[in-house]
N, C-alpha and C positions, 0 to 999 in steps of 0.2 A: 504494500500499500504506499502510495508517495506522499501521505499525509501522516506525521508523526508527532506532532506537538502535543504536550499535554492540554489538556482542556481548561480554560478558566474563564473564557468568555464566548458567548454567541451572539449574534446579530440577525435579528429578524426584520426583513425589509417588507413593510405593507403588513404583516400580522403582527398581530401581538401574539437546571435549569439553572444553577444558582442565580446567573446573571443573564438577563435579556435586555436588548434594546430594542425598541420599536418605534417605526415611523409610520405617520398616517395623516389624514386630513380630518374634517370636522364630522359632527354626527348629524345626521338628518333621520325624521320618522314621518311616516306619512300614515293616514288613517284611511281605509278604503271604505266606501260607503256602500251598502247593501245593493244601491242601486246603480252602481257604477258599471259601465259596460266592460264585460271580461272578454278576452280573448279565448279562443278554442283551448280546452285542455289537451295536455298531451295523451295520446291513445296507447294507455300502458296500465299495467296492474295497479299503478300508484291512482289512476283515475277511479277504478273501482273501488279501491280502498277509502278513497277520501269522499266519493260523491253517492254513496248508497248506505242504507242504514242496515242494521243487522240485530242478531238477537243480544248483541253484547253493548249495544248504543244507548245513550242516555235519552229520554224522552225528546229533549230539547234539541237533539243532533241536527245540525245543519247539513242537509244532503243536497242542497241546490246544486246546479250545474255552475262551475266556476268557484266553487269552495276551494279546490286545490289550488288555484291561483291566489287567492286571498292568503292562504297559509302559507305557500311557498314565497310569495311576496314580501311576507313580514315577519316571519318566525326567526329568520335568521339574524334580524336586529335585535331580538329581545334576550340573547344569551348574557350579554354584557351590558347593554344600554337600556335606560329607563327614560322615561318622558323629561324628567328635569335635567338630562344629559344634552338635550337638544341645543345645538349652537357651541357645545364644548369640542375640544381636540379629541377625535377617536382615541388617538394614542395615549392621551391622558387618562381618559376614562378607562380604557381597557387596562393599563397599567395599574391603576388604582384598585380597580375589581379584582385583579389576580393577586396584587400584593396583599390585599385584605383578606382573600379567601384561601390562600395556599401560603402557610407559615414557611419561613426560610427562602422564599422565593423574591428575588429584586429585579423588578421590570422597570427599565429607564425609558421614559417616553422621549420621542424626539418630534416636534410639531414643525416638520420642514420638508423640503423636497430632497430626495437622496442626492440630487447634483448638489445640494448646499454644502455636504461634507467633503472634505479633502482626502487625499491619500492617508494621511497618519491617522483619521479617524478609522478607515476601513482595515488598516494594517494592523490593528489591535485585535481583531477578532480570529478565531480559529475556525468557525464555520459561519457562513452566510446563508440564511433562509429567506427566499423570496416568496412573498404572495401577492406581487404587483398586480396592476390592472391594465397594464399595457405592453405591447412587444417593444416599442422604443425604450421604456423603462428598463426592462429586462437586458435588453441589448447594452444599455448604458453601464448597468452595473456587472454584466459579464465583461464589458471592456475594462472598467475599473480593476476586477478582480485580476485580469490578465496582465494589466500593467503593472502590477505590484510584483509579479514573478521575477526572480532572477535566476539566470542560467549560467551553468558553467562552461568549460572549455568545449565540452563535448555537445552542447546545446540541450543539456538535460535540465530540467527545473531543479534548483537547489532546494533540498528538503527544508519546510519552514516558511519558505516564501509563496507557496501555492495554497491558497486559501480555497478548500472545497466549497462549491455552491450547491444548495438543494432548492429546487425551484418547483412551485406546485401552481396550478391554476384550474379554474373551474369556469364552465359556462353551462348554466341549466343543469341537467342531469348528467353532463358530461364532463370529465376532469382528467387531469394527467399531472405526473409528477416525475422528477428526474434528479439524478446526482450527476454533477458535472465536477470531476478532478482536474481543477484548472492546469493547464499545460500538457495534461496527459490524455483525457478523454475528449469527445466530440463536445464543442462548447455551443452556445446558443447561435452565434454566428455560423457555425458550420451546419444547422438544421433549419434556417430561416423558412424553407420550405414546409415545415410542420405548422407554421403560423400562417393561416389564410389572411390575404390583404384585406384591411378594413373596407367595409361596405361603403361606396361613394354612388352618388347618382349623377349622372351627365348634366352639365349645366343647361344644354339645349332642352333636355326632357323636363326638367324642374321649371324652365322659364316658359315653355310652349306649349308641351302636351303632358302636363302631371297626369298620372293615372293611379297613383297610390296616395294614401293619406301623408306617408313619409315625403314625397316630392312636394306637397303644399308646406309642410313645416320646414323644409330644406329652402324653399324659396324665400319664405319669410325671414329664416335666419341669416342667410348668405346674400340675400338681394334687398329685401325691403328693409330689415334693420339698418344696414349701412345707409340706405338713402334717406330714411325718415328719423333716424338715431333718436327716438323717443325719450332716453334718459341721458343723452349726451354723453354715452360711455360704452364700452366693449360689453356684450352679452355676458351676463354672470347667470350661470345655469343654477345658482343657489338661491338667487333672488325671485322670491315668489312674484313680484311686481313684473319683472321681465318675462317670466314664463306665462303670466297671464295675458300680457300683451301679444305674445308670439301666439298663445293658443286662440286669441279672438281673432288675429288677423289671418291665422292657418284655417279658421272655421269659415271666414268669409271667402278665402280662395277656393277652399274645398266645395263650398256651396255653389260657387260660379261655374265649376267644372263637374257638377253633378257627382262629388266623391264623398263617400261617408267613412265614418270610423276615426276623425280626429277628436282626440279627447286630451284631457290635461295630462294624464299619465304618459301618453304616447308622446305628447310634445317634450314631457321631461326625459323621457328615453331617448329621443333623437338629439335634443340640445346637448344632453350630457353623455350621449353615448353610453348609456347604461346597459350593462350585460346582467341578464337574469342569474339570481343567486338562489341555490336551494341549499337547505341546511345539510342534509345528509350527504349530499356531494362534498360540500366543504368540508364536514367532518371525516369523511373518508379520505380525501387528499390531504388534509392536515394529519391525519393519523400516519400515512404513509410517509410524509415528510418529517414526522417526529420519529420515527422508526430509523428512518435513514440517519438521522442525527445521531441516534444513541448507537448505530453500528459504527459511524465514524468517531465518536467520542470514546468508545470501549474497545473497539477491534475485535468483538466477539464473533463476527463474521463478516465476510465481504460484504461492501454496500451493493445497491442496485446496480446493475450494468445494462442501461443506464436510464431507460425510460418506461414508464408504465403507463396506460391508458384506463381509463374507467368509464364505461357507458352504462347507464341505467335508464335509458329513453324505453328499452322494451326488455324487461328483465334485468338482469346484472351481468356484465360482460366485463372482463380485465385481461389486460395483454401486455407483456412485457419484451422488450427487444433493445438491442444495443445499437445506437447510432454510430455512423462511420465517420472518424476524424478528416476533415477536409484539408488535404495538402496546401492548397490554394487559399484558405480561409483567411479573411482580411484581418481577423484578431489573433488567432491561435498558430496560423500557418507558418509565420516567421520566414515568409520567402517574399521575393518582391512580386508585387501584384502587378499583371501585365493586363493592360486596357487596351483591347483591339477596337481600332477605330479608323473611320476613312480619313485620308489626308485632309480633304477639303471640308470636312465636318466643321460646323460652327461651334463656338463655345456653349451656345444653349444647347446643343445635340448632346454634346459631352455630359452636361449636367443632367440633361433629361435621361441619359443611359444609366448614369450613377444612381438616380432614383427609381428607375424601373426595372433594373437587373436584380434577379432573383438572389444573387450573391452578395448585393450591396443594400438595396432598398433603402437609400438614403432619404431623408426629409428634406434639409436645407443646407445643401454642401456648401462651404467656402473653400475656393482654390487659390493656391498661390504656386509660384513656381520661380526657378532661376534661369535667366535669359542673360548669356553674356557676361555671367558672374555677378550679376545685379539681381537683388531679390526683387519679384513682381507679384503684385496682388491682381490675380486674373477676375475673380468676382467674390464678394462677400454680401449677402442678403441680410444678415443678422444685425449690421450697424449701417443705420440710415445713411449717414453721410458717406461711407465707403460705398454703399450700394449705388448712390446716384453717381459717383466718380467711375464706378467700374461697369455701370450698366451697358455703355456703348459697346464693350467688349463681348457682349452676348451675342451679337450681330457678326461678329468677324470670325474668319476662319481661324483654325489653329495656327496655319502657316504665317498667317498675317499677324498673329500675336507673337510670331518669334519662335513657336514651338516646333522642334524636328522629331523625327523618328528616334525613339528611346529616351525622349525628354522625360523628367521626373515631376509629377505635380503632387504637392501635398494637398491632401482634402481632409477638413475638418467638418464634423457634423454633429448635431445634438443626440443621435443615436450612439455615440461613443465619447468616452472622455480622451481617448487617444486620436491623435492624427494619424492618417494613413498615406502612404506614398504609392502612387500608381506609376509605372512606366508605359508610356504611350507606344504602341505597335501598330504602324499604319499600314492599312490593308488596302 
């Protein structure tokens, strides 16, 4: 096993043993009224269990259609959080609850983004456990832990510098967990294909021919809000006033196109990109992650190799398999990254390739290079002043920018704390 340090600290990112550190956002709770429109319940054994009465049910058992969604939508927030916790940091509430409930456990909450912590913060831990709610956040954490690895002359990770990553995620009745022995096994970046791209709607569709309730909500979100800007600020998915305005305008647009199904809960889901959570799935995946941490901490047996899936949509199904480490991985490959592109391609085409390529999937890359011994900023979108200065470069070809075959481009992106170097290969 490449990880042999004695256990003294663990870091739980997104989730809340002697010592834990947990990070998260703020608590929200919702009350679902009995007459709220309900989506169709899943066709499974859970529907039968939740929506029909039986000899062991109480007289007031609620067996109406949709009861399953009421329970699944609300029960997972009731384990640690209470109504008087609304508005407080989830990390702080969870930490206080666990510290008071379990003697000897010390959970330290951090109410901030994972990107706000530096290398020294993450270097102090022996295992990092992620329960993050987005792929970019997972990629960032994966990049951070790999940036901490030190290698010997044989290009082998030095024991003690490679911090294992245990990652878990759920979506409705499906979940997965994995163990990444950084520097040794396949990392998050090696297996981006396991994560489906986020659902997006073509602008032409939502603007001209909407067919779904989501199209109407997206129109208000990305077109009507910036145009009218009712509150003179960016959309805040946690502000009821913002959501009510979007709901009202979405209903108007849906009515104009004869579309039904726009309700407040759907608006909230689209605006905040909410992924449904089921308590049993969360508990199962959390148990797998905890079990893997126990294996790593004690060495009683080998850890998971290296990925397990859970599917409860129709019965209960689980399967484990090992992912292959990619030699050309942008994070753990430790080889020059070759970028094949046409010689007459424009810079905007190169950036589009970095964003759409399955091996990169960048969000907002910034590019610099070295031309004739001088540092040159090709394009950076995250700094307004630099973006204005470098915007004309987008329409220039690579040769017009002074780039030649074999030139190296340094790329920085929000999906990773590390910058990546690509060598151009003209085709």
